[in-house]
C-alpha positions as CSV (number, residue, x, y, z in Angstrom):
1,X,-0.1,0.0,-0.1
2,X,1.1,3.6,-0.9
3,X,0.8,5.8,1.9
4,X,0.0,9.3,0.6
5,X,0.6,12.9,2.6
6,X,-1.4,15.8,1.1
7,X,-1.0,19.1,2.5
8,X,-3.4,22.2,1.6
9,X,-6.1,19.2,1.7
10,X,-8.7,21.9,2.9
11,X,-8.4,23.6,-0.8
12,X,-10.2,22.7,-4.2
13,X,-7.8,20.3,-5.3
14,X,-6.6,19.1,-2.0
15,X,-10.0,17.9,-1.2
16,X,-10.7,16.0,-4.3
17,X,-7.6,14.3,-4.2
18,X,-7.8,13.4,-0.8
19,X,-11.7,12.0,-1.6
20,X,-9.5,10.0,-4.8
21,X,-7.5,8.5,-2.7
22,X,-9.6,7.4,0.3
23,X,-7.7,5.6,3.2
24,X,-4.8,5.6,2.0
25,X,-4.3,9.3,2.3
26,X,-3.7,11.4,5.2
27,X,-4.8,15.3,4.3
28,X,-3.7,18.4,6.4
29,X,-5.3,21.9,5.7
30,X,-3.3,25.1,6.5
31,X,-4.6,24.6,10.4
32,X,-2.8,21.2,10.8
33,X,0.3,21.6,8.2
34,X,2.1,25.2,7.7
35,X,4.5,24.6,5.0
36,X,6.4,27.5,5.8
37,X,7.3,26.1,8.8
38,X,10.1,23.6,8.5
39,X,9.9,21.9,12.0
40,X,6.5,21.4,11.0
41,X,6.8,19.8,8.2
42,X,9.8,17.7,9.5
43,X,7.4,16.2,12.0
44,X,4.5,15.9,9.8
45,X,6.6,13.6,7.3
46,X,7.9,11.7,10.4
47,X,4.0,11.1,12.1
48,X,2.8,10.0,8.9
49,X,6.1,8.5,7.2
50,X,4.3,8.9,3.2
51,X,5.8,7.0,0.3
52,X,4.4,10.3,-1.8
53,X,3.6,13.8,-0.8
54,X,1.6,16.0,-2.6
55,X,1.6,19.9,-2.4
56,X,-2.0,21.3,-2.6
57,X,-1.2,24.3,-0.6
58,X,-0.4,27.6,-2.0
59,X,-0.8,31.2,-2.4
60,X,-3.7,31.7,-5.2
61,X,-4.6,35.3,-5.0
62,X,-2.5,36.2,-7.9
63,X,-3.0,40.0,-7.8
64,X,-2.1,40.7,-3.9
65,X,1.1,38.8,-4.6
66,X,1.7,42.0,-6.5
67,X,2.7,44.1,-3.3
68,X,2.9,41.2,-0.8
69,X,5.5,39.3,-2.4
70,X,7.3,38.0,0.5
71,X,4.4,36.5,1.7
72,X,3.4,34.4,-1.5
73,X,7.2,33.3,-2.2
74,X,7.3,32.1,1.7
75,X,4.1,29.8,0.8
76,X,5.2,28.9,-2.9
77,X,8.6,28.8,-3.0
78,X,9.8,28.5,0.7
79,X,7.3,25.9,1.4
80,X,7.7,23.7,-1.5
81,X,11.3,23.7,-0.6
82,X,11.2,22.7,2.8
83,X,8.8,19.7,2.1
84,X,11.6,18.6,-1.0
85,X,14.3,18.6,2.1
86,X,12.5,16.6,4.2
87,X,11.3,14.2,1.6
88,X,14.7,13.8,0.2
89,X,16.7,11.8,3.0
90,X,13.4,9.6,3.9
91,X,13.2,8.6,0.2
92,X,9.7,10.2,-0.3
93,X,8.6,11.2,-3.6
94,X,7.0,14.7,-4.0
95,X,4.3,16.3,-6.3
96,X,4.6,19.7,-6.6
97,X,1.2,21.4,-7.9
98,X,2.4,24.2,-10.2
99,X,0.2,27.1,-12.6
100,X,-0.1,28.1,-16.4
101,X,1.1,31.4,-14.7
102,X,5.0,30.4,-15.1
103,X,4.7,31.3,-19.1
104,X,4.0,34.6,-20.3
105,X,1.3,33.9,-22.6
106,X,2.8,34.8,-26.1
107,X,2.4,30.6,-27.1
108,X,1.0,27.1,-26.5
109,X,3.7,26.0,-24.0
110,X,5.4,22.5,-23.7
111,X,6.6,20.7,-20.9
112,X,10.1,21.3,-21.8
113,X,9.5,24.9,-22.7
114,X,11.3,27.8,-20.7
115,X,9.5,29.5,-18.6
116,X,9.2,33.1,-18.5
117,X,6.7,34.3,-16.1
118,X,4.8,38.1,-16.4
119,X,3.7,38.4,-12.8
120,X,4.8,37.8,-9.1
121,X,2.4,34.9,-8.5
122,X,3.7,33.6,-11.4
123,X,7.4,34.3,-10.4
124,X,6.9,32.8,-6.8
125,X,5.2,29.5,-7.9
126,X,8.3,28.9,-10.3
127,X,10.6,29.3,-7.5
128,X,9.1,26.3,-6.1
129,X,8.8,24.5,-8.8
130,X,12.9,24.9,-9.4
131,X,13.5,24.3,-5.4
132,X,11.8,21.1,-6.1
133,X,13.7,19.8,-8.5
134,X,16.8,20.8,-8.0
135,X,16.4,19.2,-4.5
136,X,14.8,16.0,-5.9
137,X,15.5,15.2,-9.6
138,X,14.8,11.8,-9.8
139,X,11.8,11.9,-7.2
140,X,9.8,14.6,-8.1
141,X,7.0,15.4,-10.1
142,X,5.8,19.1,-10.8
143,X,1.9,19.2,-12.5
144,X,1.3,22.7,-13.7
145,X,-3.0,23.2,-14.2
146,X,-4.8,25.7,-14.9
147,X,-8.4,27.8,-15.1
148,X,-9.5,25.0,-12.5
149,X,-13.1,24.6,-10.9
150,X,-14.4,22.1,-8.7
151,X,-17.2,21.2,-6.0
152,X,-15.3,22.8,-3.1
153,X,-14.2,26.2,-3.0
154,X,-14.5,29.0,-5.1
155,X,-13.8,29.4,-8.9
156,X,-15.0,31.2,-12.1
157,X,-17.1,28.6,-12.6
158,X,-19.0,28.5,-9.7
159,X,-19.1,32.5,-9.7
160,X,-21.0,32.1,-13.4
161,X,-23.3,29.7,-12.2
162,X,-24.1,32.3,-9.2
163,X,-24.6,35.2,-12.2
164,X,-26.7,32.6,-14.3
165,X,-29.6,33.0,-11.6
166,X,-30.2,36.9,-12.3
167,X,-31.1,38.7,-15.2
168,X,-28.5,41.5,-15.8
169,X,-25.9,41.7,-18.0
170,X,-22.6,40.0,-17.2
171,X,-19.4,40.9,-18.7
172,X,-16.6,38.7,-19.5
173,X,-13.0,38.7,-21.0
174,X,-12.7,37.4,-24.5
175,X,-9.0,37.5,-25.2
176,X,-7.8,35.3,-22.7
177,X,-7.6,31.9,-24.0
178,X,-6.8,28.7,-21.7
179,X,-8.3,25.3,-20.6
180,X,-10.6,25.0,-17.9
181,X,-9.9,22.1,-15.9
182,X,-11.7,20.1,-13.0
183,X,-9.6,19.6,-9.9
184,X,-11.5,15.9,-9.6
185,X,-9.7,15.2,-13.2
186,X,-6.6,16.8,-11.7
187,X,-6.1,14.7,-8.8
188,X,-7.2,11.5,-11.1
189,X,-4.2,12.5,-12.9
190,X,-2.0,12.8,-10.4
191,X,-2.9,9.3,-8.7
192,X,-2.5,7.8,-12.1
193,X,0.9,9.5,-12.8
194,X,2.4,8.3,-9.7
195,X,0.9,4.8,-9.5
196,X,2.7,4.3,-13.4
197,X,6.1,5.1,-12.0
198,X,6.6,7.6,-15.0
199,X,9.6,9.2,-15.3
200,X,9.9,12.4,-12.7
201,X,9.8,16.0,-14.4
202,X,7.2,18.2,-15.4
203,X,3.3,17.5,-16.5
204,X,0.7,19.7,-17.5
205,X,-2.6,18.6,-15.9
206,X,-5.2,20.6,-17.6
207,X,-8.0,19.7,-20.2
208,X,-7.7,19.4,-23.9
209,X,-8.6,22.1,-26.1
210,X,-9.3,25.7,-25.2
211,X,-11.5,28.6,-24.6
212,X,-12.2,32.4,-23.5
213,X,-13.2,33.1,-20.1
214,X,-16.1,34.5,-22.3
215,X,-16.9,31.0,-24.1
216,X,-16.7,29.3,-20.4
217,X,-19.2,31.7,-18.8
218,X,-21.4,31.3,-21.8
219,X,-21.4,27.3,-21.5
220,X,-21.9,27.8,-18.1
221,X,-25.0,29.9,-18.5
222,X,-26.2,27.4,-21.0
223,X,-25.9,24.3,-18.4
224,X,-27.5,26.2,-15.8
225,X,-30.7,26.8,-18.5
226,X,-29.7,30.8,-18.6
227,X,-29.8,32.6,-21.6
228,X,-26.5,32.9,-22.4
229,X,-27.0,35.6,-24.9
230,X,-26.8,37.6,-21.0
231,X,-23.2,37.1,-21.4
232,X,-21.5,40.0,-23.1
233,X,-17.6,40.2,-24.1
234,X,-15.1,42.9,-23.2
235,X,-11.4,43.1,-23.5
236,X,-8.3,42.3,-20.6
237,X,-7.9,46.4,-21.2
238,X,-11.5,47.1,-20.3
239,X,-11.2,44.7,-17.0
240,X,-8.1,46.0,-15.5
241,X,-6.1,44.1,-13.0
242,X,-3.1,44.5,-11.0
243,X,-1.7,41.6,-12.2
244,X,-1.0,41.3,-15.7
245,X,-2.6,37.8,-17.2
246,X,-1.1,35.4,-19.9
247,X,-3.2,35.8,-22.8
248,X,-2.4,32.7,-24.5
249,X,-2.7,30.2,-21.4
250,X,-3.1,26.9,-23.5
251,X,-0.8,24.3,-22.6
252,X,0.8,21.0,-24.3
253,X,0.8,17.8,-23.2
254,X,3.3,16.0,-24.3
255,X,5.1,14.3,-21.1
256,X,1.8,12.4,-20.7
257,X,2.4,11.1,-24.2
258,X,5.7,10.2,-23.7
259,X,4.8,8.3,-20.6
260,X,2.3,6.6,-22.3
261,X,-0.4,8.1,-19.8
262,X,-3.6,10.0,-21.9
263,X,-4.3,13.4,-20.8
264,X,-7.4,15.2,-19.7
265,X,-10.1,15.1,-22.2
266,X,-12.0,18.3,-24.0
267,X,-12.6,21.0,-21.3
268,X,-16.4,21.1,-22.4
269,X,-16.9,17.3,-22.1
270,X,-15.2,17.5,-18.7
271,X,-17.3,20.4,-18.2
272,X,-20.5,18.8,-18.9
273,X,-19.3,16.0,-16.6
274,X,-18.2,18.0,-13.6
275,X,-21.8,20.2,-13.7
276,X,-24.0,17.9,-11.7
277,X,-21.3,17.8,-8.6
278,X,-21.7,21.8,-8.4
279,X,-23.8,23.9,-5.9
280,X,-24.9,27.0,-6.7
281,X,-23.0,29.7,-4.2
């Protein structure tokens, strides 16, 4: 039996991963394990003796990271470094969950492409990736995902589902492209990846195909039985945010193919499969 330890287990992906693993996993939320505390990480690994650690803990407030870089780096960079440092001497494998924001959005990015983050959040997540891969070159997976939604926690999909019950127009950005991804699918990909014994390294766990936020919002309205014409397109320039976003955030899945594993299916098919599990906010 493989013993799993999940940090950040109270979040959207962490909750789905614990559910997917069942009794094989111990899930620790932020109150039970602060990954920025090296002593706490060492104690958790000693207590639970995992074969695999999956780090779902993260600073995810993208705009806030622009003015709170040290706080974001502590969670996204130092935290993963602590986990890697503790996993290395005991032989535990480590899965570090990362993001499409390590790229600048100028083209489709494969696992082999050089990262070039365009905001502070992306830079802190890249620091975490590098710390893990440098410390555990033969025992770590970096799993990048993007545009996530799930049954637990907040997401764009849940926000649109809530707005679908109204009657006012909803404006949504239509010039940023990405891959809407169900966290239950990401959880299953992580389990399959580790169980397969695939080579360590970087894997992109995102849905196939691509959409804009506007297209995703209209699909959610349609699934909810609402009038999709209420969703109106706007440009990123009209919807200013503190942190710049990649315009083309479509990730390739070459590493899965090399490992002989199937990537996640088409984003629209997966959204339809996920939809019954959602509850309106």
